[in-house]
MITIKE-866925 format. One line per 2 residues: number of its first residue (from 1); for each residue x, y, z of N, C-alpha, C, O. Coordinates in Angstrom, 2 decimals, padded with zeros to 5 digits. Layout:
REM residues N
NUM	X:Y:Z:X:Y:Z:X:Y:Z:X:Y:Z | ...
//
This chain:
REM residues 223
1	042.72:-004.55:006.30:041.38:-004.00:006.93:040.99:-004.32:008.29:040.81:-005.46:008.70 | 040.88:-003.21:009.00:040.50:-003.54:010.54:039.24:-003.78:010.76:038.46:-003.58:009.83
3	038.80:-004.21:011.86:037.32:-004.62:012.15:036.69:-003.17:012.20:035.54:-003.11:011.78 | 037.22:-002.08:012.60:036.41:-000.75:012.80:036.14:-000.08:011.11:035.21:000.67:010.82
5	037.01:-000.49:010.31:036.73:000.00:008.89:035.95:-000.81:008.20:035.63:-000.46:007.07 | 035.48:-002.02:008.71:034.36:-002.70:008.07:033.20:-002.84:008.59:032.44:-003.63:008.04
7	032.81:-002.21:009.61:031.64:-001.89:010.29:031.13:-000.43:010.17:031.70:000.44:010.82 | 030.22:-000.17:009.48:029.64:001.11:009.28:029.03:002.10:010.45:028.55:001.32:011.27
9	028.88:003.09:010.78:028.33:003.86:012.00:026.97:003.32:012.06:026.49:003.17:013.19 | 026.24:003.00:010.98:025.00:002.50:011.11:024.83:001.19:011.71:023.99:000.90:012.56
11	025.71:000.40:011.19:025.90:-000.86:012.10:025.92:-000.85:013.25:025.19:-001.55:013.94 | 027.05:000.22:013.85:027.06:000.27:015.15:025.95:000.88:016.02:026.07:000.95:017.24
13	025.00:001.27:015.44:024.00:001.97:016.15:022.92:000.90:016.58:022.50:000.05:015.79 | 022.49:001.03:017.99:021.55:-000.12:018.20:020.20:000.52:018.03:020.07:001.58:017.41
15	019.00:-000.23:018.69:017.62:000.13:018.11:017.22:001.57:018.77:016.39:002.39:018.37 | 018.11:001.61:019.97:017.86:003.19:020.71:018.71:004.15:020.10:018.72:005.21:020.71
17	019.30:004.13:019.27:020.19:005.34:018.60:021.48:005.38:019.33:022.21:006.34:019.06 | 021.83:004.65:020.06:023.18:004.39:020.80:024.27:003.67:019.92:024.13:003.43:018.72
19	025.14:003.41:020.52:026.36:002.50:019.76:026.72:001.12:020.31:026.76:000.96:021.53 | 026.94:000.31:019.62:027.17:-001.10:020.14:028.23:-000.82:021.26:028.80:000.27:021.27
21	028.52:-001.86:022.27:029.30:-001.99:023.08:030.51:-002.66:022.45:030.44:-003.14:021.31 | 031.75:-002.71:023.27:032.83:-003.65:022.68:032.51:-004.95:022.65:032.96:-005.63:021.73
23	031.68:-005.53:023.65:031.14:-007.01:023.71:030.35:-007.28:022.66:030.41:-008.25:021.91 | 029.39:-006.13:022.64:028.40:-006.63:021.20:029.06:-006.45:019.86:028.60:-007.10:018.92
25	029.91:-005.79:019.70:030.69:-005.68:018.46:031.54:-006.94:018.22:031.71:-007.45:017.11 | 032.04:-007.37:019.31:032.99:-008.74:019.20:032.16:-009.43:019.02:032.57:-010.26:018.20
27	030.86:-009.69:019.36:029.77:-010.99:019.14:029.37:-010.73:018.10:029.19:-011.76:017.45 | 029.10:-009.72:017.48:028.76:-009.43:016.07:029.67:-010.11:015.04:029.41:-011.01:014.25
29	030.89:-009.38:015.29:031.84:-009.92:014.26:032.23:-011.32:014.34:032.61:-011.82:013.29 | 032.20:-012.07:015.41:032.27:-013.53:015.59:030.96:-014.18:014.76:031.18:-015.08:013.95
31	029.80:-013.79:014.95:028.80:-014.26:014.18:029.01:-014.40:012.71:028.98:-015.45:012.08 | 029.25:-013.13:012.24:029.53:-012.70:010.56:030.57:-013.89:010.33:030.32:-014.79:009.53
33	031.75:-013.85:011.08:032.80:-014.76:010.80:032.29:-016.35:010.59:032.70:-017.01:009.64 | 031.53:-016.79:011.39:030.98:-018.01:011.42:030.21:-018.21:010.20:030.41:-019.12:009.39
35	029.33:-017.30:010.11:028.49:-017.58:008.90:029.30:-017.20:007.61:028.79:-017.67:006.59 | 030.41:-016.47:007.43:031.06:-016.59:006.11:031.80:-017.86:006.12:031.87:-018.44:005.04
37	032.60:-018.60:007.53:032.68:-019.93:007.30:031.98:-020.88:006.65:032.54:-021.71:005.94 | 030.56:-020.82:006.87:029.72:-021.74:006.30:029.39:-021.53:005.17:028.94:-022.50:004.54
39	029.47:-020.37:004.57:029.21:-019.99:003.31:030.31:-020.70:002.42:030.11:-021.49:001.50 | 031.61:-020.19:002.95:032.75:-020.75:002.11:033.04:-022.19:001.87:033.48:-022.72:000.85
41	032.64:-022.83:003.19:032.63:-024.46:003.04:031.73:-025.07:002.30:032.03:-026.18:001.85 | 030.46:-024.50:002.01:029.30:-024.88:001.66:029.47:-024.80:000.04:029.10:-025.71:-000.70
43	030.05:-023.64:-000.40:030.18:-023.29:-001.49:031.29:-023.87:-002.28:031.17:-024.26:-003.44 | 032.39:-023.90:-001.59:033.53:-024.15:-002.07:034.42:-025.24:-001.57:035.53:-025.39:-002.08
45	033.96:-026.07:-000.49:034.79:-027.25:-000.02:035.72:-026.39:001.18:036.01:-025.20:001.26 | 036.02:-027.54:002.01:036.72:-027.45:003.48:038.21:-026.93:002.74:038.54:-025.81:003.12
47	038.93:-027.44:001.97:040.25:-026.79:001.54:040.25:-025.23:001.34:041.17:-024.48:001.66 | 039.20:-024.91:000.81:038.85:-023.51:000.53:038.67:-022.37:001.60:038.78:-021.16:001.40
49	038.38:-023.03:002.79:038.37:-022.05:004.03:039.16:-021.83:004.65:039.22:-022.40:005.74 | 040.30:-020.76:004.19:041.39:-020.29:004.66:040.78:-019.27:005.47:039.60:-018.95:005.39
51	041.79:-018.67:006.41:041.47:-017.29:007.25:041.42:-016.42:006.11:040.31:-015.90:006.01 | 042.14:-016.13:005.34:042.24:-015.17:004.20:041.00:-015.29:003.84:040.37:-014.31:004.23
53	040.23:-016.21:003.17:039.10:-016.44:002.46:037.67:-016.07:003.27:036.72:-015.41:002.83 | 037.79:-016.61:004.42:036.93:-016.32:005.59:036.69:-014.78:005.87:035.62:-014.17:005.72
55	038.12:-014.17:006.39:037.91:-012.94:006.09:037.33:-011.95:005.23:036.61:-011.03:005.62 | 037.75:-012.23:003.82:037.31:-011.62:002.77:035.69:-011.68:002.49:034.98:-010.75:002.12
57	035.25:-013.21:002.80:033.80:-013.23:002.64:033.16:-012.44:003.98:032.09:-011.86:003.79 | 033.58:-012.41:004.92:032.81:-011.72:005.96:033.18:-010.01:005.89:032.55:-009.23:006.61
59	033.89:-009.69:005.28:034.41:-008.38:005.22:035.22:-007.72:006.07:035.17:-006.50:006.26 | 036.29:-008.79:006.83:036.97:-008.51:007.91:038.51:-008.83:007.20:038.72:-009.40:006.13
61	039.43:-008.31:008.12:040.87:-009.07:007.57:041.14:-010.51:008.31:040.58:-010.87:009.35 | 042.04:-011.21:007.61:042.62:-012.30:007.99:043.07:-012.34:009.58:042.96:-013.30:010.34
63	043.59:-011.06:009.87:044.00:-011.08:011.38:043.07:-010.87:012.21:043.38:-010.78:013.39 | 041.67:-010.72:011.81:040.70:-010.62:012.84:040.16:-012.11:013.09:039.81:-012.48:014.21
65	040.13:-012.75:012.20:039.81:-014.27:011.97:040.85:-015.04:013.40:040.53:-015.70:014.38 | 042.13:-014.56:012.90:042.96:-015.39:014.06:042.98:-014.67:015.46:043.38:-015.31:016.43
67	042.60:-013.48:015.59:042.38:-012.86:016.92:041.24:-013.45:017.54:041.21:-013.83:018.71 | 040.01:-013.56:016.47:038.95:-014.30:017.44:038.81:-015.64:017.65:038.11:-016.08:018.57
69	039.49:-016.44:016.77:039.41:-017.74:017.07:040.62:-018.34:017.37:040.56:-019.42:017.97 | 041.93:-017.79:017.03:043.17:-018.52:017.39:043.71:-019.44:016.47:044.82:-019.28:015.95
71	042.83:-020.58:016.21:043.40:-021.41:015.02:042.32:-022.07:014.54:041.24:-021.94:015.12 | 042.47:-023.00:013.25:041.34:-023.59:012.88:040.55:-024.47:013.74:039.34:-024.53:013.56
73	041.11:-025.13:014.63:040.56:-025.85:015.54:039.46:-024.89:016.71:038.46:-025.22:017.34 | 040.06:-023.87:016.62:039.19:-022.76:017.52:038.06:-022.49:016.58:036.91:-022.80:016.89
75	038.35:-021.94:015.46:037.35:-021.76:014.55:036.04:-022.71:014.71:034.89:-022.38:014.99 | 036.59:-024.06:014.43:035.56:-024.95:014.42:034.79:-025.17:015.47:033.58:-025.41:015.43
77	035.67:-025.06:016.67:034.87:-025.48:017.99:033.94:-024.22:018.32:033.00:-024.34:019.10 | 034.15:-023.33:017.88:033.19:-021.94:017.97:031.95:-022.30:016.95:030.80:-022.24:017.37
79	032.18:-022.59:015.90:031.18:-023.09:014.96:030.20:-024.04:015.59:028.98:-023.87:015.59 | 030.86:-025.06:016.14:030.21:-026.33:016.70:028.95:-025.59:017.56:027.73:-025.63:017.40
81	029.80:-024.89:018.57:029.14:-024.34:019.59:027.86:-023.40:019.23:026.76:-023.38:019.79 | 028.27:-022.74:018.27:026.96:-021.90:017.56:025.81:-022.98:017.04:024.63:-022.77:017.31
83	026.14:-023.93:016.42:025.02:-024.72:015.85:024.33:-025.41:017.09:023.11:-025.53:017.17 | 025.03:-025.76:017.84:024.20:-026.44:018.99:023.44:-025.31:019.65:022.30:-025.52:020.07
85	023.93:-024.26:019.75:022.81:-023.06:020.33:021.62:-023.08:019.34:020.46:-022.91:019.70 | 021.96:-023.28:018.18:020.64:-023.01:017.20:019.90:-024.42:017.44:018.67:-024.40:017.39
87	020.42:-025.39:017.65:019.85:-026.72:018.09:018.73:-026.65:019.13:017.56:-027.01:019.03 | 019.43:-026.06:020.24:018.81:-025.94:021.57:017.44:-024.90:021.44:016.39:-025.06:022.05
89	017.80:-023.60:020.31:016.48:-022.66:020.26:015.44:-023.42:019.37:014.24:-023.23:019.56 | 015.89:-024.26:018.40:014.88:-025.14:017.58:013.99:-026.03:018.71:012.76:-025.97:018.73
91	014.64:-026.74:019.48:013.95:-027.54:020.36:013.20:-026.92:021.25:012.08:-027.37:021.53 | 013.70:-025.74:021.87:012.91:-024.96:022.77:011.51:-024.39:022.07:010.42:-024.34:022.63
93	011.78:-024.03:020.83:010.61:-023.58:020.15:009.32:-024.61:019.70:008.11:-024.44:019.54 | 010.23:-025.71:019.60:009.15:-026.92:019.61:008.62:-027.46:021.02:007.90:-028.46:021.04
95	008.91:-026.90:022.02:008.33:-027.20:023.51:008.64:-028.59:023.66:007.85:-029.28:024.31 | 009.52:-029.04:023.23:010.10:-030.57:023.52:010.28:-030.89:024.86:010.19:-032.08:025.15
97	010.56:-029.92:025.93:010.71:-029.88:027.39:009.29:-030.22:027.79:009.26:-030.89:028.82 | 008.23:-029.97:027.31:006.98:-030.26:027.49:006.48:-031.60:027.35:005.57:-031.98:028.08
99	006.94:-032.27:026.57:006.63:-033.57:025.99:007.07:-034.71:026.97:007.88:-034.60:027.90 | 006.51:-035.62:026.67:007.01:-036.63:027.50:008.28:-037.54:026.74:008.26:-037.55:025.51
101	009.34:-038.26:027.43:010.61:-038.65:027.14:010.24:-039.22:025.61:010.69:-038.48:024.74 | 009.59:-040.25:025.16:009.52:-040.75:024.04:009.06:-039.71:022.87:009.73:-039.50:021.85
103	008.04:-039.19:023.11:007.45:-038.14:022.11:008.83:-036.99:022.06:009.18:-036.57:020.96 | 009.41:-036.65:023.04:010.57:-035.87:022.90:011.48:-036.31:022.03:011.90:-035.66:021.07
105	011.82:-037.49:022.37:013.04:-038.26:021.29:012.47:-038.29:019.57:013.16:-037.98:018.60 | 010.98:-038.78:019.56:010.76:-038.68:018.38:010.69:-037.48:017.61:010.86:-037.44:016.39
107	010.39:-036.38:018.45:010.31:-034.69:017.96:011.55:-034.38:017.70:011.66:-033.55:016.79 | 012.69:-034.82:018.26:014.28:-034.59:018.31:014.65:-035.37:016.86:015.46:-034.71:016.21
109	014.31:-036.39:016.34:014.46:-037.04:015.15:013.69:-036.15:014.01:014.21:-035.91:012.92 | 012.52:-035.73:014.35:011.60:-035.04:013.35:012.43:-033.73:012.96:012.63:-033.43:011.78
111	012.90:-032.98:014.02:013.13:-031.68:013.64:014.86:-031.88:013.33:015.50:-030.91:012.91 | 015.41:-032.98:013.53:016.79:-033.21:012.81:016.62:-033.52:011.36:017.51:-033.13:010.60
113	015.65:-034.15:010.90:015.36:-034.40:009.44:014.79:-033.40:008.61:014.98:-033.41:007.39 | 014.01:-032.41:009.26:013.44:-031.40:008.93:014.37:-030.37:008.25:014.05:-029.60:007.35
115	015.61:-030.50:008.84:016.36:-029.08:008.45:017.37:-029.84:007.50:018.42:-029.26:007.20 | 017.14:-031.04:007.04:017.95:-031.34:005.67:017.40:-030.70:004.38:016.85:-031.30:003.46
117	017.63:-029.51:004.48:016.96:-028.63:003.47:018.00:-027.82:002.63:017.60:-026.94:001.86 | 019.34:-028.10:002.76:020.57:-027.61:002.24:021.12:-026.45:002.93:022.07:-025.76:002.56
119	020.30:-026.31:004.13:021.14:-024.89:004.87:022.51:-025.19:004.85:022.96:-026.33:004.69 | 023.20:-024.14:005.01:024.65:-023.79:004.85:025.40:-024.48:006.17:026.39:-025.21:006.18
121	024.75:-024.09:007.05:025.35:-024.40:008.41:025.33:-025.95:008.46:026.45:-026.44:008.60 | 024.39:-026.74:008.39:024.29:-028.11:008.34:025.22:-028.75:007.39:025.93:-029.69:007.75
123	025.24:-028.24:006.14:025.87:-028.77:005.05:027.55:-028.68:005.52:028.32:-029.64:005.42 | 027.94:-027.31:006.06:029.33:-027.04:006.24:029.90:-028.00:007.36:030.99:-028.56:007.31
125	028.96:-028.11:008.39:029.38:-029.03:009.39:029.91:-030.30:009.11:030.97:-030.72:009.56 | 029.00:-031.00:008.21:029.07:-032.54:007.88:030.46:-032.68:006.72:031.20:-033.65:006.55
127	030.50:-031.49:006.11:031.82:-031.48:004.99:032.88:-031.24:005.82:033.95:-031.73:005.47 | 032.81:-030.37:007.23:033.89:-030.42:007.93:034.35:-031.63:008.81:035.49:-031.89:009.21
129	033.12:-032.36:009.03:033.42:-033.44:009.74:034.08:-034.57:008.89:035.06:-035.13:009.37 | 033.58:-034.97:007.59:033.97:-035.69:006.79:035.55:-035.43:006.70:036.28:-036.33:007.13
131	036.12:-034.33:006.19:037.39:-033.91:006.20:038.27:-034.10:007.19:039.46:-034.38:007.04 | 037.53:-033.91:008.53:038.49:-034.34:009.52:038.77:-035.71:009.93:039.70:-036.10:010.63
133	037.71:-036.50:009.32:037.88:-038.05:009.57:038.63:-038.56:008.43:039.25:-039.59:008.69 | 038.73:-038.10:007.22:039.31:-038.59:006.01:040.86:-038.19:006.19:041.72:-039.05:006.01
135	041.13:-037.14:006.47:042.38:-036.57:006.60:043.11:-036.65:007.98:044.24:-036.18:008.11 | 042.44:-037.27:009.00:043.10:-037.35:010.24:043.38:-035.91:010.91:044.43:-035.56:011.44
137	042.39:-035.30:010.78:042.96:-033.80:011.29:042.77:-033.69:012.80:042.14:-034.53:013.44 | 043.31:-032.72:013.29:043.48:-032.54:014.81:041.85:-032.32:015.34:041.32:-032.67:016.39
139	041.37:-031.69:014.33:039.88:-031.32:014.39:038.99:-032.27:014.68:037.90:-031.87:015.09 | 039.20:-033.66:014.56:038.51:-034.80:015.14:038.03:-034.64:016.35:036.83:-034.80:016.56
141	038.95:-034.27:017.39:038.48:-034.18:018.81:037.14:-033.03:019.13:036.39:-033.06:020.10 | 037.14:-032.29:018.29:036.02:-031.04:018.52:034.85:-032.03:017.90:033.88:-032.15:018.64
143	034.82:-032.69:016.77:033.57:-033.32:016.40:033.43:-034.65:017.52:032.35:-035.23:017.63 | 034.25:-034.93:018.09:033.97:-036.20:019.08:033.23:-035.51:020.38:032.24:-035.97:020.94
145	033.85:-034.41:020.70:033.06:-033.71:021.70:031.77:-033.39:021.45:030.84:-033.49:022.25 | 031.71:-032.91:020.05:030.18:-032.58:019.74:029.15:-033.63:019.80:028.00:-033.36:020.13
147	029.55:-034.86:019.49:028.62:-035.95:019.39:028.60:-036.58:020.52:027.75:-037.44:020.76 | 029.54:-036.23:021.34:029.16:-036.58:022.89:027.91:-035.83:023.38:026.93:-036.35:023.92
149	028.10:-034.35:023.10:027.11:-033.51:023.75:025.66:-034.08:023.02:024.66:-033.97:023.73 | 025.49:-034.64:021.76:024.35:-035.04:021.19:023.92:-036.42:022.06:022.80:-036.71:022.48
151	025.03:-037.10:022.18:024.80:-038.55:022.78:023.98:-038.11:024.19:022.81:-038.39:024.46 | 024.97:-037.34:025.00:024.05:-037.10:026.40:022.81:-036.59:026.08:021.87:-037.16:026.63
153	022.50:-035.54:025.24:021.25:-034.97:025.10:020.10:-036.04:024.73:019.04:-035.89:025.32 | 020.21:-037.02:023.88:019.41:-037.94:023.67:019.10:-038.90:024.66:017.98:-039.37:024.87
155	020.36:-039.22:025.39:020.32:-040.12:026.43:019.43:-039.50:027.63:018.88:-040.27:028.41 | 019.30:-038.17:027.76:018.69:-037.39:028.96:016.97:-037.77:028.54:016.11:-038.25:029.27
157	016.87:-037.39:027.23:015.44:-037.86:026.86:015.10:-038.80:027.42:014.29:-038.74:028.34 | 015.78:-040.13:026.91:015.19:-041.47:027.17:015.32:-041.49:028.71:014.27:-041.91:029.21
159	016.22:-041.18:029.59:016.07:-041.31:031.07:014.92:-040.64:031.50:014.29:-041.13:032.44 | 014.51:-039.49:030.94:013.33:-038.93:031.52:012.16:-039.63:031.13:011.17:-039.61:031.86
161	012.18:-040.28:029.99:011.00:-041.22:029.62:010.99:-042.38:030.47:009.94:-043.02:030.62 | 012.29:-042.78:031.14:012.09:-044.06:031.79:011.48:-043.71:033.15:010.60:-044.39:033.67
163	012.10:-042.42:033.77:011.56:-041.76:035.11:010.00:-041.66:035.00:009.33:-042.07:035.94 | 009.52:-041.23:034.09:008.01:-041.07:033.99:007.09:-041.96:033.49:005.87:-041.80:033.53
165	007.76:-043.03:032.95:007.22:-044.16:032.29:006.61:-044.42:030.97:005.79:-045.30:030.71 | 007.15:-043.45:030.09:007.02:-043.62:028.68:007.97:-044.16:027.87:007.89:-044.08:026.65
167	009.09:-044.84:028.60:010.02:-045.56:027.73:010.28:-046.71:028.91:010.47:-046.52:030.11 | 010.23:-047.76:028.29:010.54:-049.07:029.30:011.93:-048.98:030.16:012.97:-048.56:029.66
169	011.84:-049.31:031.17:013.01:-048.88:032.29:014.13:-050.03:031.96:015.24:-049.98:032.49 | 013.72:-051.11:031.01:015.02:-051.91:031.02:015.76:-051.50:029.78:016.60:-052.30:029.37
171	015.58:-050.49:029.19:016.21:-050.11:027.84:017.53:-049.37:028.26:017.56:-048.47:029.10 | 018.66:-049.85:027.55:019.93:-049.33:027.68:020.05:-047.95:027.30:020.36:-047.73:026.13
173	019.87:-047.04:028.03:019.67:-045.50:027.34:020.88:-045.09:026.71:020.79:-044.53:025.61 | 021.98:-045.28:027.23:023.29:-045.05:026.62:023.67:-045.76:025.24:024.34:-045.24:024.35
175	023.19:-046.84:025.24:023.49:-047.61:023.79:022.44:-047.06:022.74:022.69:-046.75:021.58 | 021.26:-047.01:023.38:020.03:-046.62:022.35:020.47:-044.76:022.08:020.16:-044.25:021.01
177	020.91:-044.25:022.75:021.26:-042.79:022.52:022.48:-042.66:021.18:022.46:-041.89:020.22 | 023.48:-043.70:021.55:024.24:-043.67:020.64:023.75:-044.36:019.21:024.07:-043.87:018.13
179	023.02:-045.41:019.32:022.33:-045.97:018.20:021.69:-044.81:017.41:021.84:-044.71:016.19 | 021.11:-044.10:017.99:020.07:-042.96:017.56:020.73:-041.94:016.81:020.38:-041.46:015.73
181	021.98:-041.60:017.71:022.82:-040.33:017.40:023.51:-041.02:015.66:023.58:-040.34:014.64 | 023.81:-042.05:015.74:024.78:-042.91:014.47:023.71:-042.82:013.47:024.04:-042.51:012.32
183	022.62:-043.02:013.72:021.50:-043.22:012.53:021.34:-041.81:011.90:021.18:-041.68:010.68 | 021.37:-040.73:012.77:020.98:-039.39:012.31:022.18:-038.91:011.39:022.05:-038.33:010.30
185	023.36:-039.24:012.01:024.65:-038.83:011.33:024.71:-039.58:009.92:025.13:-039.06:008.89 | 024.14:-041.11:010.08:023.99:-041.64:008.54:022.93:-041.04:007.46:023.10:-041.10:006.24
187	022.06:-040.57:007.96:021.10:-039.95:007.20:021.40:-038.48:006.65:020.96:-038.09:005.57 | 022.25:-037.65:007.55:022.96:-036.43:007.15:024.11:-036.93:005.91:024.12:-036.33:004.83
189	024.77:-037.75:006.11:025.85:-038.09:005.17:025.05:-038.75:003.81:025.43:-038.47:002.67 | 023.93:-039.63:004.06:023.40:-040.07:002.74:022.71:-039.13:002.04:022.58:-039.32:000.84
191	022.16:-038.00:002.62:021.59:-036.80:002.30:022.61:-035.72:001.38:022.17:-034.93:000.54 | 023.89:-035.85:001.71:025.08:-035.09:001.29:025.66:-035.72:000.08:026.16:-035.05:-000.82
193	025.59:-037.11:000.05:026.08:-038.15:-001.12:025.05:-037.96:-002.01:025.43:-037.79:-003.17 | 023.91:-037.93:-001.83:022.76:-038.08:-002.79:021.66:-037.18:-002.53:020.61:-037.80:-002.32
195	021.56:-035.90:-002.48:020.70:-034.94:-002.29:019.14:-035.49:-002.63:018.09:-035.18:-002.06 | 019.35:-036.36:-003.68:017.87:-036.78:-004.24:016.86:-037.80:-003.22:015.64:-038.01:-003.24
197	017.99:-038.32:-002.30:017.40:-039.28:-001.46:016.22:-038.85:-000.60:016.17:-037.89:000.17 | 015.24:-039.77:-000.89:013.85:-039.46:000.18:013.96:-039.88:001.52:014.05:-041.04:001.93
199	013.93:-038.60:002.33:014.17:-038.54:003.63:013.26:-039.04:004.47:013.58:-039.72:005.44 | 012.21:-038.78:004.22:010.81:-038.89:004.87:010.64:-040.44:005.22:010.44:-040.73:006.40
201	010.71:-041.55:004.18:010.66:-042.63:004.84:011.63:-043.42:005.76:011.36:-044.35:006.52 | 012.80:-042.84:005.53:014.04:-043.30:006.41:013.74:-042.71:007.89:013.93:-043.35:008.93
203	013.21:-041.28:007.79:013.01:-040.80:009.28:011.75:-041.46:009.77:011.66:-041.70:010.97 | 010.74:-041.79:008.93:009.61:-042.58:009.58:010.08:-044.01:010.17:009.52:-044.44:011.18
205	011.07:-044.72:009.57:011.37:-046.02:009.91:012.24:-045.83:011.04:012.08:-046.67:011.93 | 013.20:-044.87:011.27:014.01:-044.87:012.51:013.16:-044.62:013.72:013.22:-045.34:014.72
207	012.14:-043.31:013.58:010.90:-043.20:014.50:010.11:-044.44:015.10:009.88:-044.53:016.31 | 009.65:-045.48:014.07:008.92:-046.76:014.31:009.92:-047.46:015.00:009.63:-047.93:016.10
209	011.12:-047.63:014.54:012.19:-048.37:015.21:012.34:-048.26:016.72:012.36:-049.16:017.55 | 012.47:-046.61:016.93:012.50:-046.33:018.41:011.42:-046.52:019.24:011.62:-046.90:020.40
211	010.22:-046.30:018.81:009.06:-046.79:019.53:008.88:-048.09:019.69:008.37:-048.47:020.74 | 009.29:-049.08:018.65:009.16:-050.49:019.04:010.04:-050.86:020.16:009.65:-051.50:021.13
213	011.32:-050.41:019.99:012.28:-050.72:021.00:011.87:-049.97:022.41:011.88:-050.60:023.47 | 011.59:-048.92:022.35:011.32:-048.20:023.55:009.89:-048.23:024.61:009.83:-048.25:025.84
215	008.91:-048.23:023.68:007.58:-048.14:024.13:007.27:-049.32:025.23:007.40:-050.53:025.11 | 006.87:-048.62:026.24:006.25:-049.85:027.31:005.27:-051.01:026.79:004.39:-050.76:025.96
217	005.44:-052.12:027.26:004.18:-053.00:026.70:003.41:-053.06:027.60:003.77:-053.25:028.76 | 001.97:-052.87:027.18:000.85:-052.80:027.91:000.81:-051.85:029.17:000.21:-052.09:030.22
219	001.49:-050.83:028.91:001.73:-049.71:029.82:002.72:-050.15:030.97:002.72:-049.49:032.01 | 003.43:-051.07:030.85:004.37:-051.30:031.60:005.74:-050.87:031.18:005.99:-050.49:030.04
221	006.62:-050.94:032.15:007.94:-050.63:031.79:008.94:-051.45:031.63:010.07:-050.98:031.58 | 008.74:-052.73:031.52:009.32:-053.86:031.23:008.57:-055.02:030.36:007.44:-055.27:030.79
223	008.92:-055.67:029.40:008.48:-056.81:028.88:008.55:-057.98:029.89:008.18:-059.10:029.56
//
């Protein structure tokens, strides 16, 4: 089944009654393939996420999956990039940039934990991560890169707080960012292992721990 045969003329039409450009069609098909990947992984597991299955789920051919992403590693990297994009949108919507560094860090934790609602994109990400680690797959490198992006993002919030005075200046920004990131990964994995886990108390404890560790004493930047 070709790409052209799977997208109707109505789908090709844009809001002005025209037709999508080649770049727009490519972007749409990539988005649909990524969404199909998340559905397949979430419903049937990592092993089920073959290019054939993903193509069928999205209504495209296996060949288009290969054409768009090249390999499983390319597909996973594209999926991770999309997830980071959605995260940036969520942070923007919460006006995190307008907050002081410590408040922004706590808001980041809040947003991360609020999304533990069984969404396919989050579930698929951590299922793929677990498989990459357990089976020593080449895709581990993609997840390592992803977690580095998160570490840098969290470290930036801490350093911003240190610069403006909302976070004590003697705090180790890099170590604290890694600690917070690892805690959030642990919360995600616990939620997958036991969906009945009550997340709110864990989230509150993590935020309290970060505030106790990072907040200046008596308005100062150092104890």
